[in-house]
C-alpha positions in Angstrom: 159.5 90.0 97.9 162.9 88.9 99.0 163.4 85.5 100.6 166.4 86.4 102.6 166.1 84.1 105.6 166.3 80.4 106.1 164.5 78.7 109.0 161.1 79.6 110.3 160.3 83.1 109.1 157.3 85.3 109.7 156.5 87.5 106.7 154.1 90.5 107.0 152.8 92.6 104.1 150.8 95.8 104.6 149.3 97.4 101.5 147.5 100.7 101.9 145.6 102.6 99.2 145.0 106.3 99.6 142.2 108.4 98.1 144.7 110.6 96.2 145.8 107.5 94.1 149.0 106.9 96.0 149.8 103.7 97.8 152.1 102.5 100.6 153.8 99.2 101.1 155.5 97.9 104.3 157.1 94.4 104.2 158.8 92.8 107.2 160.4 89.5 107.8 161.4 88.1 111.2 163.4 84.9 111.5 165.6 82.8 113.7 168.5 82.2 111.3 170.9 84.2 109.1 170.6 85.1 105.5 171.0 82.2 103.0 172.2 84.7 100.4 175.0 87.2 100.2 173.5 90.2 102.1 174.8 92.5 99.3 172.2 90.9 97.0 169.4 90.8 99.6 168.3 94.4 98.9 165.4 95.7 96.8 166.1 96.6 93.2 164.0 99.8 93.3 165.7 102.8 95.0 162.4 104.0 96.5 162.4 101.3 99.2 163.7 102.3 102.6 165.5 99.4 104.2 166.0 98.7 107.8 167.6 95.6 109.4 168.2 94.8 113.0 168.8 91.9 115.3 167.1 91.1 118.6 167.5 88.4 121.3 164.7 86.2 122.3 164.0 85.2 125.8 166.5 82.3 125.5 169.2 84.7 124.3 169.0 83.5 120.7 169.3 86.0 117.8 166.2 87.0 115.9 166.8 88.7 112.6 164.5 91.4 111.3 164.2 93.0 107.9 161.9 95.8 106.9 161.2 97.5 103.5 158.9 100.5 103.1 157.8 102.4 100.1 155.3 105.1 99.1 154.2 105.2 95.5 152.7 108.5 94.1 149.7 108.2 91.7 151.9 108.6 88.6 154.6 106.1 89.8 152.5 103.2 91.0 154.2 100.2 89.5 152.2 97.3 88.0 154.1 95.0 90.3 155.6 96.6 93.4 157.4 93.5 94.6 161.1 93.3 95.3 163.5 91.4 93.1 164.5 87.8 93.4 167.6 87.3 95.6 170.6 86.8 93.3 171.7 83.2 92.6 168.4 81.6 93.3 166.9 79.3 90.7 163.6 80.8 89.2 162.0 77.5 90.2 162.2 78.4 93.8 159.9 81.3 93.2 160.5 83.6 96.1 158.7 86.5 94.5 154.9 86.9 94.8 153.6 89.1 91.9 151.3 91.9 93.1 148.9 94.1 91.3 147.6 97.4 92.8 145.3 99.1 90.4 143.0 102.0 91.2 140.4 103.2 88.8 139.3 106.8 89.4 136.1 108.4 88.1 134.6 111.7 89.1 132.0 110.4 91.6 133.8 107.2 92.6 137.0 105.2 92.7 137.5 101.4 92.5 140.6 100.0 94.2 141.8 96.5 93.2 144.4 94.3 94.8 145.7 90.9 93.7 148.8 89.0 94.9 149.8 85.5 93.7 151.9 83.2 95.8 153.0 81.1 92.9 153.3 77.4 93.3 156.9 76.4 94.0 156.2 73.1 92.1 158.2 71.4 94.7 156.9 67.9 94.0 157.2 68.4 90.3 160.7 69.7 90.4 162.2 67.6 93.2 159.8 64.9 94.2 159.1 64.3 97.8 161.8 62.3 99.6 159.1 60.5 101.5 158.0 59.0 98.2 161.2 57.1 98.2 161.8 56.5 101.9 159.5 54.0 103.7 156.9 55.6 105.9 158.1 53.6 108.9 161.3 55.6 108.9 159.4 58.8 109.9 159.9 57.7 113.5 163.5 58.7 113.1 162.4 62.3 112.8 159.5 62.2 115.1 161.3 62.6 118.4 160.2 59.1 119.5 163.2 57.3 118.1 164.5 56.8 121.7 162.0 54.1 122.1 163.7 52.0 119.3 166.0 49.2 120.1 169.5 49.4 118.6 168.6 46.7 116.0 165.4 48.5 115.0 167.2 51.8 114.7 169.9 50.3 112.5 167.4 48.6 110.2 165.4 51.9 109.8 168.5 53.9 109.2 169.5 51.5 106.4 166.1 52.0 104.8 166.2 55.7 105.3 169.6 56.1 103.6 168.6 53.9 100.7 165.5 56.0 100.2 167.7 59.2 100.2 169.9 57.7 97.6 167.0 56.9 95.3 165.5 60.4 95.9 168.8 62.1 95.0 169.1 60.0 91.9 165.7 61.2 90.9 166.6 64.9 91.7 169.7 64.8 89.6 167.9 63.2 86.7 165.3 65.9 86.8 168.0 68.6 86.9 169.8 67.1 83.9 166.5 67.1 82.0 165.8 70.7 82.9 169.1 71.6 81.3 168.3 69.6 78.2 164.8 71.2 77.9 166.3 74.7 78.4 168.9 74.0 75.7 166.3 72.8 73.2 164.0 75.7 73.8 166.7 78.4 73.7 168.6 77.2 70.7 166.3 75.5 68.2 168.3 76.8 65.2 171.8 75.6 66.2 171.2 72.5 68.2 173.1 69.3 68.0 170.6 66.6 67.4 168.1 65.8 70.2 169.2 62.2 69.9 172.7 63.3 70.9 171.6 65.2 73.9 169.1 62.5 74.9 172.0 60.0 74.7 174.1 62.2 77.0 171.3 62.3 79.5 170.8 58.6 79.4 174.5 58.2 79.9 174.4 60.4 83.0 171.4 58.5 84.4 173.1 55.1 83.9 176.3 56.5 85.5 174.2 57.7 88.5 172.5 54.4 88.9 175.8 52.5 88.8 177.3 54.9 91.3 174.5 54.6 93.7 174.4 50.8 93.5 178.1 50.7 94.6 177.6 53.1 97.6 177.6 51.7 101.1 174.2 52.6 102.5 175.3 53.7 106.0 175.2 57.5 106.1 172.2 59.6 106.9 173.6 62.9 105.6 173.6 61.8 101.9 170.8 64.3 101.4 173.4 67.1 101.9 175.1 65.9 98.7 178.5 65.6 100.2 179.1 62.5 98.2 178.9 64.5 95.0 182.6 65.4 94.9 183.5 61.9 93.7 181.0 62.0 90.8 181.1 65.7 89.8 184.0 65.7 87.4 182.6 63.0 85.1 179.1 64.5 85.1 180.5 67.9 84.1 182.6 66.3 81.4 179.6 64.6 79.8 177.4 67.7 80.0 180.0 70.2 78.8 181.0 67.9 75.9 177.5 68.3 74.5 176.8 71.9 75.6 180.1 73.5 74.5 179.1 73.3 70.9 176.2 75.7 71.4 178.3 78.5 72.9 175.8 79.4 75.6 177.9 80.0 78.7 174.8 80.2 80.9 174.0 76.5 80.1 177.6 75.6 80.8 177.4 77.4 84.2 174.2 75.6 84.9 175.9 72.3 84.3 178.8 73.2 86.5 176.4 74.3 89.3 174.1 71.3 89.3 175.2 70.2 92.8 175.2 73.7 94.3 171.8 74.6 92.9 170.2 71.3 94.0 171.6 71.8 97.5 170.4 75.4 97.7 167.0 74.5 96.3 166.6 71.7 98.8 167.6 74.0 101.7 165.3 76.8 100.6 162.4 74.5 99.9 162.7 72.7 103.2 162.9 76.0 105.1 160.1 77.8 103.2 157.7 75.1 104.1 157.9 76.5 107.7 157.2 80.1 106.6 154.1 82.0 107.7 152.6 84.9 105.8 150.3 87.6 107.0 149.0 89.9 104.3 146.9 93.0 105.2 145.3 95.3 102.7 143.7 98.6 103.6 141.2 99.6 100.9 139.1 102.8 101.1 135.4 102.6 101.0 133.1 99.5 100.9 134.6 96.1 100.1 133.0 94.8 96.9 134.9 91.5 96.7 137.4 89.6 98.8 138.5 86.0 99.2 139.1 86.4 102.9 136.5 86.8 105.6 139.0 88.0 108.2 139.4 91.7 109.1 141.8 93.2 111.7 140.8 96.7 112.8 138.9 97.3 109.6 141.8 96.0 107.4 141.5 92.8 105.3 143.8 90.1 106.4 145.0 86.8 105.0 147.2 84.2 106.7 148.9 81.4 104.7 151.8 79.0 105.3 154.6 78.1 103.0 153.2 74.6 102.6 150.0 76.0 101.2 151.6 76.8 97.9 154.1 74.0 97.6 152.3 72.6 94.6 149.5 75.1 93.7 149.1 78.8 93.4 147.5 80.8 96.2 145.8 84.0 94.9 144.7 86.8 97.3 142.3 89.3 95.8 140.0 92.1 96.9 138.4 95.3 95.6 136.5 98.2 97.1 134.3 101.0 96.0 134.6 104.6 97.4 132.0 107.2 96.7 132.9 110.9 97.0 130.0 112.4 99.0 130.9 116.0 98.5 131.1 115.5 94.8 127.9 113.6 94.7 126.2 116.3 96.8 127.7 119.0 94.7 126.4 117.3 91.6 122.9 117.1 93.1 123.0 120.8 94.0 124.2 121.6 90.5 121.5 119.4 88.9 118.9 121.0 91.2 120.1 124.5 90.3 119.9 123.6 86.6 116.4 122.2 87.0 115.3 125.3 88.9 116.9 127.5 86.4 115.4 125.7 83.4 111.9 125.9 85.0 112.3 129.6 85.7 113.5 130.2 82.1 110.6 128.2 80.8 108.1 130.2 82.9 109.7 133.4 81.6 109.4 132.2 78.0 105.9 131.1 78.5 105.0 134.4 80.0 106.6 136.2 77.1 104.7 134.2 74.6 101.3 134.9 76.1 98.9 137.0 73.9 98.5 140.6 75.2 95.4 141.2 77.3 92.4 142.7 75.5 92.2 146.5 75.7 89.8 147.8 78.3 88.3 151.3 79.0 85.8 153.8 77.5 84.9 153.1 73.9 85.6 149.4 74.1 82.9 146.9 74.5 83.5 143.6 75.9 
C-alpha cells in the first residue's frame, strides 16, 4: 500500500472474500500532515482502484488528510498481490508496501479461503543504526519535555553531547550508504567491474574524508540530523564516487551517488514518521475460521492491530484461513446418493425376482 503521509497516520485495511470467488479491498489512511511525495505519484498503479481524497478539520482547527482506495476483484482477475505500488522516489529499503496473498480454493462441496499479509521489516537498525546508539542516554531529557528543569550549564553540556552523537551517527549512515552503492555495483556488474580493490579504496577514501570533516566541525548545532551541513561536503563526495562509477556506464548508480544526501534525509524522515503509524487490518472470511494468528474479532470479522515500531527490525506476518461448506450441495449429494441407493436396491430386488425358478405346476394330474 502507499505510504503517502508523514506524521502520525492511521491505516485501515478491510479484505472481504465472497462465496462467488470475488474479493473486495478497502484501504484508508488518515493523517495530520501532508504528503511527503509528489501527489501525482501517490496513486495506485492498477486502474481498478477507485481513489478518493479529502481534508477535514479536527476540533482544534488543524487539517486532517484522508485517503481511500477501493477495489473489487472478480474471480478470474484476483491478483496474487492486490497491494498498491511503492510511491515513486522512495528507496526500496523503506519498504512501504506490505505484500498480500488472497487465495481461495474451490471444490464442489467446500471452499477454503486463505489470507496472508507481510509487513516486511524496514531493517531500520541494519540500514541506519539508531541515533541513540551514538548519543548518550542522558541526553534523552532534551526530548522528554522535562528539559525546563535543567540549568543553563546542564543544558549546554547535554546539547554538546547530543550534537556530537548526531555527528557520529551521520558518519555511520553515510558510510553505510556508500557501502550500499558499492555492493549494488558489484552485484549488478560482475562482468565489467573495475577491481574491487579500487572501489574499496574509494569507499575508504570517502570514510576518511568524512571522519576528517566531522572532526573539524564545531559541535554546537542541534539540527545536524537534517543534513544541512552536507552542502559543503557534497561536491567532493560526488567526485570520488563518480570517478569510479562512470567507468561502468550504469546511470542509475551515478544517480544514486548524486542523491546520497537526499535519499538519506528522505529515509530518515520516513523512518522517523512511520514509527508512529498504526495499522488496523480486518479480514472477513466466509465460513468457519480454521487458522488465525489473531484472537480479536470485531462484529464477526478478524482484526489485527499493529504499530510501525512493531516491524522496524523484523517481519510481522498476518495469516488466516477458513472453511465454508455448501449445505445445499451437501444435502443434494445426500439426496442423490440416497436415490441411487434406493434405485440400486430396487433394481437388485427386480433382478433377484427375475432370477427365481418358476413355481412348480399345480392342478389336476400333478402330484405334489
